[in-house]
C-alpha positions in Angstrom: 7.2 -4.9 7.7 10.4 -7.7 8.2 10.5 -10.7 10.5 13.5 -9.9 12.9 15.0 -13.5 12.0 16.1 -11.9 8.6 18.2 -9.7 10.6 19.4 -12.5 12.6 19.8 -15.3 10.2 19.5 -13.9 6.7 21.3 -10.5 6.8 23.2 -10.6 3.7 19.8 -11.7 1.6 18.3 -8.8 3.2 21.7 -6.3 1.7 21.3 -8.2 -1.2 17.5 -7.4 -1.9 18.5 -3.4 -0.9 21.4 -3.7 -4.1 18.5 -4.6 -6.5 16.2 -2.1 -5.1 19.4 0.7 -5.5 19.0 1.2 -1.9 21.9 -0.4 -0.1 24.3 2.6 0.5 21.5 4.2 1.8 20.7 1.5 4.3 23.4 0.0 4.5 24.5 2.4 8.2 20.7 1.0 9.6 20.9 -2.8 8.7 24.1 -2.3 10.6 22.6 -0.9 13.1 20.2 -2.9 13.3 22.2 -6.4 13.1 23.8 -4.8 16.5 20.5 -4.0 18.4 19.4 -7.6 17.5 22.7 -9.0 19.2 22.0 -6.4 22.1 18.2 -7.5 22.4 18.4 -11.5 22.9 21.8 -10.3 25.1 19.1 -8.4 27.3 16.1 -10.8 27.1 19.0 -13.6 28.4 20.1 -11.4 30.8 16.3 -10.8 31.7 15.4 -14.6 32.1 18.3 -15.6 34.1 17.4 -12.7 36.5 13.7 -13.9 36.7 15.1 -17.5 37.2 17.4 -16.8 40.1 14.4 -14.4 41.7 11.8 -17.4 41.5 14.5 -19.3 43.0 14.8 -16.9 45.8 11.5 -16.7 46.4 11.0 -20.2 46.8 13.9 -20.7 49.0 12.3 -17.4 51.5 9.1 -19.4 51.5 11.4 -22.7 52.4 13.0 -20.9 55.0 9.7 -18.9 56.9 7.8 -22.3 56.7 11.3 -23.7 58.8 10.6 -20.8 61.2 14.5 -19.4 59.8 15.4 -15.5 59.3 15.0 -14.9 55.2 16.3 -11.1 55.1 18.8 -11.7 53.6 17.0 -13.4 50.4 14.4 -10.9 50.7 17.0 -8.4 50.2 18.3 -10.0 47.7 14.8 -11.1 45.7 14.4 -7.2 45.7 17.3 -6.3 44.4 16.3 -8.6 41.4 13.6 -7.4 41.0 14.9 -4.2 40.6 17.3 -5.0 37.8 15.1 -6.6 36.3 13.0 -3.6 35.8 15.9 -1.7 34.8 16.9 -4.5 31.9 13.0 -4.1 31.1 13.6 -0.5 30.1 16.8 -1.2 28.5 15.3 -3.9 26.6 12.3 -1.6 26.0 14.4 0.9 24.6 16.5 -1.4 22.2 13.3 -2.8 20.5 11.8 0.8 20.0 14.9 1.7 18.2 15.1 -1.7 16.4 11.3 -1.9 15.3 11.8 2.0 13.9 14.4 0.6 11.7 12.6 -2.2 10.7 9.4 0.1 9.7 11.8 2.0 7.3 13.2 -0.7 5.1 11.2 -1.6 2.3 10.1 -5.2 1.0 12.0 -7.7 -0.4 11.2 -8.1 -4.7 10.5 -11.1 -5.5 13.3 -13.2 -7.4 11.6 -12.5 -11.1 11.6 -9.1 -10.2 14.5 -7.2 -12.6 17.2 -5.7 -10.8 17.8 -2.2 -11.2 16.1 1.1 -12.0 13.3 2.0 -14.5 15.2 1.6 -17.1 15.0 -2.2 -16.3 11.6 -2.1 -16.2 9.8 -5.0 -18.4 7.0 -4.3 -20.7 5.3 -8.1 -20.5 2.1 -7.3 -23.2 0.3 -4.6 -25.1 -3.1 -4.5 -26.5 -5.5 -2.4 -28.8 -4.1 0.4 -31.4 -2.6 3.6 -30.1 -4.4 6.4 -31.7 -1.9 9.1 -33.6 -1.8 12.0 -32.3 -1.9 14.1 -35.2 -4.8 16.5 -34.7 -5.7 15.0 -30.9 -5.9 17.9 -28.8 -5.2 17.2 -25.0 -7.8 16.8 -22.7 -7.7 20.0 -21.0 -8.4 21.6 -24.2 -11.5 19.3 -24.7 -12.5 19.7 -21.0 -12.3 23.3 -21.3 -14.0 23.5 -24.2 -17.1 21.4 -22.7 -17.1 22.5 -19.8 -16.3 19.5 -18.2 -14.0 20.1 -15.5 -12.9 23.2 -14.1 -9.1 23.9 -12.6 -9.4 27.8 -12.0 -12.2 27.1 -9.3 -11.0 24.2 -8.2 -7.9 26.2 -7.0 -10.1 28.5 -5.6 -11.6 26.4 -3.4 -8.8 24.5 -2.4 -5.7 25.2 -4.3 -3.8 24.0 -7.3 -4.2 20.1 -7.6 -7.7 20.3 -7.3 -10.5 19.8 -9.6 -14.7 20.6 -10.2 -16.1 18.2 -12.2 -19.0 20.0 -14.0 -22.0 18.6 -16.5 -21.3 16.0 -18.4 -17.9 15.8 -17.0 -19.3 15.0 -13.4 -21.6 12.2 -14.8 -18.4 10.8 -16.3 -16.9 10.7 -12.8 -20.1 9.0 -11.5 -20.0 6.6 -14.7 -16.8 5.3 -13.8 -17.1 4.6 -10.1 -20.4 3.1 -10.6 -19.1 0.8 -14.2 -15.7 -0.4 -12.4 -17.7 -1.4 -8.9 -20.1 -3.3 -10.3 -17.6 -4.9 -12.5 -15.8 -6.0 -10.1 -18.8 -6.7 -7.2 -20.8 -8.5 -10.3 -18.6 -10.0 -12.4 -15.1 -10.5 -10.6 -16.6 -11.4 -7.1 -15.2 -8.8 -4.9 -17.3 -7.8 -1.7 -18.1 -4.1 -2.0 -17.0 -2.0 0.8 -17.6 1.5 1.7 -15.0 2.7 3.9 -13.9 5.7 5.9 -11.9 8.3 4.0 -9.9 9.2 7.1 -8.3 6.6 9.8 -5.7 6.8 12.7 -1.7 6.1 12.5 -1.8 2.4 13.2 -3.9 2.4 9.5 -1.2 4.4 7.6 1.5 2.1 9.3 -0.3 -1.4 8.5 0.4 -0.3 4.6 3.5 1.2 4.8 2.6 4.7 4.8 3.7 5.6 7.6 6.6 6.4 9.0 8.7 7.1 5.9 5.8 9.0 3.5 4.2 11.1 6.6 5.1 14.7 5.0 3.2 13.4 1.7 0.3 12.5 3.7 -2.6 15.1 4.8 -2.9 14.9 8.7 -5.5 15.9 10.9 -3.4 17.0 13.8 -5.1 17.7 16.3 -6.6 14.0 16.1 -3.6 12.6 14.8 -5.2 10.9 11.8 -4.9 10.8 7.9 -6.9 11.3 4.8 -6.1 8.0 2.8 -4.2 8.1 -0.1 -5.7 5.5 -1.2 -8.3 3.0 -0.2 -5.7 0.3 0.1 -5.2 2.3 3.8 -8.6 1.3 5.4 -9.7 -2.0 3.2 -6.6 -4.1 3.8 -6.4 -2.9 7.9 -10.2 -4.5 7.8 -8.7 -7.6 10.1 -6.0 -5.4 11.3 -5.1 -7.4 14.8 -6.8 -10.5 14.0 -6.4 -14.2 12.7 -9.3 -15.0 9.7 -10.6 -18.4 9.0 -7.9 -19.7 6.4 -11.3 -21.5 4.8 -12.4 -18.0 3.8 -8.7 -17.2 1.5 -9.0 -16.0 -0.6 -10.7 -12.8 0.6 -11.6 -10.1 -2.3 -12.6 -6.4 -1.3 -13.4 -3.9 -4.1 -13.8 0.2 -2.6 -14.4 3.1 -4.4 -12.7 6.8 -2.3 -11.7 9.8 -3.0 -7.5 9.7 -2.3 -5.4 12.7 -1.3 -1.3 13.2 -1.9 0.7 15.7 -0.5 3.4 15.4 -3.2 1.1 15.2 -6.5 3.1 17.7 -9.3 6.2 18.4 -6.3 8.5 17.3 -9.3 7.1 19.6 -11.5 6.0 17.3 -14.8 2.9 16.7 -15.7 1.0 19.8 -14.0 -1.4 20.8 -16.9 -4.9 19.0 -17.1 -5.7 16.2 -14.5 -2.8 14.1 -14.8 -1.2 14.8 -11.4 -3.4 16.4 -8.6 -4.2 16.1 -4.8 -7.3 14.9 -5.0 -9.3 12.3 -7.1 -11.3 9.0 -6.9 -10.1 5.8 -7.5 -11.6 2.5 -7.3 -9.3 -0.1 -5.4 -9.2 -4.1 -5.3 -7.6 -5.4 -2.3 -7.2 -9.3 -1.7 -5.7 -11.3 1.6 -4.0 -14.8 -0.1 -2.6 -17.6 1.9 1.2 -17.6 0.9 1.7 -20.3 -1.7 -1.0 -18.3 -4.2 -0.6 -14.8 -3.6 1.0 -14.6 -7.0 -1.9 -17.1 -8.5 -3.9 -13.8 -7.0 -1.8 -11.2 -8.1 -2.4 -12.4 -11.4 -6.5 -12.6 -11.1 -6.4 -9.2 -9.6 -4.3 -7.7 -12.7 -6.2 -9.3 -15.2 -9.3 -8.1 -13.5 -7.8 -4.1 -14.1 -7.0 -5.0 -17.3 -10.8 -6.0 -18.4 -11.5 -2.4 -17.3 -9.5 -0.9 -20.1 -10.4 -3.5 -22.3 -14.0 -2.7 -21.3 -13.6 1.6 -22.5 -12.2 0.0 -25.1 -8.0 2.3 -24.4 -5.2 0.4 -25.6 -3.3 -0.1 -22.7 -0.2 -2.1 -22.1 1.6 -3.9 -18.9 4.9 -3.3 -17.3 6.7 -5.3 -14.8 8.3 -2.7 -12.5 12.2 -3.6 -11.8 13.1 -3.6 -8.4 14.5 0.1 -8.3 11.2 1.2 -9.5 9.1 -1.1 -6.8 6.6 0.3 -4.1 8.3 0.7 -0.5 6.0 -2.1 0.4 5.9 -3.9 -2.8 7.2 -7.4 -3.8 6.2 -7.4 -7.4 4.2 -4.4 -9.2 2.6 -4.3 -12.6 1.8 -0.9 -13.6 -1.0 -0.8 -16.5 -0.2 2.1 -18.4 -3.2 3.9 -21.1 -2.2 6.0 -24.2 -3.1 9.3 -24.1 -2.7 10.7 -27.8 -3.8 14.6 -26.8 -0.4 14.3 -24.7 1.4 11.7 -27.1 2.5 10.0 -23.4 1.5 6.2 -21.6 -0.3 7.7 -18.5 0.1 4.7 -15.3 -3.9 4.4 -14.3 -3.2 1.3 -12.4 -0.4 -0.4 -10.4 -1.5 -4.3 -9.2 1.1 -5.4 -6.8 1.9 -8.4 -4.2 3.3 -7.1 -0.6 3.8 -10.9 0.3 3.4 -10.9 4.3 4.8 -7.0 4.5 1.9 -5.0 5.0 0.2 -8.2 7.7 3.3 -8.3 9.7 2.6 -4.4 10.3 -0.8 -4.8 10.6 -1.0 -8.3 12.4 -3.2 -9.6 10.0 -3.3 -13.8 10.3 -5.2 -16.8 9.2 -5.3 -20.0 10.6 -5.2 -22.4 7.9 -6.8 -25.6 10.2 -7.8 -26.1 13.9 -4.3 -27.7 14.4 -2.0 -25.4 12.8 -0.1 -22.2 13.9 -1.7 -18.6 12.4 0.7 -17.3 9.8 0.7 -14.3 8.3 -1.8 -13.6 4.9 -0.3 -12.1 1.7 -1.8 -9.0 0.7 -2.3 -8.3 -3.1 -3.8 -5.1 -4.5 -4.3 -2.8 -7.2 -6.3 0.1 -8.5 -9.3 -0.9 -10.8 -9.3 1.9 -11.9 -7.9 5.5 -10.5 -10.1 7.9 -12.8 -8.4 11.3 -13.4 -5.8 9.7 -16.3 -8.6 7.4 -17.7 -10.9 10.4 -17.8 -8.1 11.8 -20.1 -7.8 9.2 -21.9 -11.1 8.7 -22.8 -11.3 12.5 -24.1 -8.2 12.0 -25.7 -9.1 8.8 -27.6 -12.7 9.6 -28.2 -12.8 12.9 -29.2 -14.2 13.9 -32.9 -13.3 16.7 -35.4 -16.1 18.6 -34.0 -14.9 19.2 -31.0 -17.5 16.4 -29.3 -16.0 13.6 -27.2 -17.7 9.7 -28.0 -18.6 8.1 -25.0 -17.5 4.7 -24.6 -20.5 2.2 -24.9 -19.5 0.5 -21.7 -20.4 3.8 -20.0 -23.3 4.7 -21.6 -25.9 3.2 -19.8 -24.1 5.3 -16.7 -24.0 8.6 -18.3 -27.1 8.3 -20.4 -25.7 9.2 -23.6 -23.4 8.6 -26.8 -21.5 12.1 -27.0 -20.3 14.2 -24.4 -21.2 17.2 -25.8 
């Protein structure tokens, strides 16, 4: 969420940020409306304060006249009328503020200066690691999985519908191995605090990280209780300190959480519908960091490095891509995607998005820090990314490590968790 002062003092800057995202045409009427509402809000605030001052002065005069034995009936009537007017103005102010805040909740974050303007064609490949395996003779992961009984899409569809997976045998063990390898690495080597958070959250939590109100139709909702299945552990973990002020001396704070993730929109565009590349439920280890504003870019670089270390440990060729403004997520100010090479499908697959949200989420969730005892609280900056998402990582492993006999090597770092060097 944006600071209201942006509308009042830097509206042109906000418009330029939306232009860089390619969203100005759609959002310009809302920005105009916001500007009008902000003027109305300030005018109403001034009117309320003036009438409160007049009522206070009148009440004091009533008290003075009563002490002197005079008749204060007219003044009492004036004070009562002022109170009724204040009530009406307060109600009008509340209506204006609800509409103003509602519009602000639907305006994306401003991207940072080094983020390229434009759509995905302006994304920048920052670096690559490893040598992608040739696609010649490599079978797609769903064929290998079917041959080895590693996952069962037909029975997943029978149980829950398309886009749900049943992992079986060594496939199930591979999922558990990835969870343990990722969490152990981030906690033991990278210094994150492990968190095991709920997979169902309330509306305030979804608003806090930017999923609501804009993306409510993409979420699985439990209507009776107005609760939501999480699309990522980012939601509960980021909201751990919602409506709190943390000690600035504790920053940066770093959290790591495994969770199942639920997303209704998976496969809605009709692409990547084979195999496990785009599903409604998947597993992921999420990394979240709280930072002081001056340090958030350094914290993003650190988190990105931690996610990259997982791919290097698995021996999977990957690339780092800086997203252009128009391809950057709603809440993010800057995002790097990590894409792993999957030779069986001949494509780069996103397995992590690492983002700096600046104070956008912290304003929505009211997460502040106190730099020192004498300084005023400030909003933290939030940074997060996947470390990593499982399905496409599994697809890449099955394709990168498959052998001519149909078996699949287990990456060396996973062998202690899987208990074998081959998936057979």
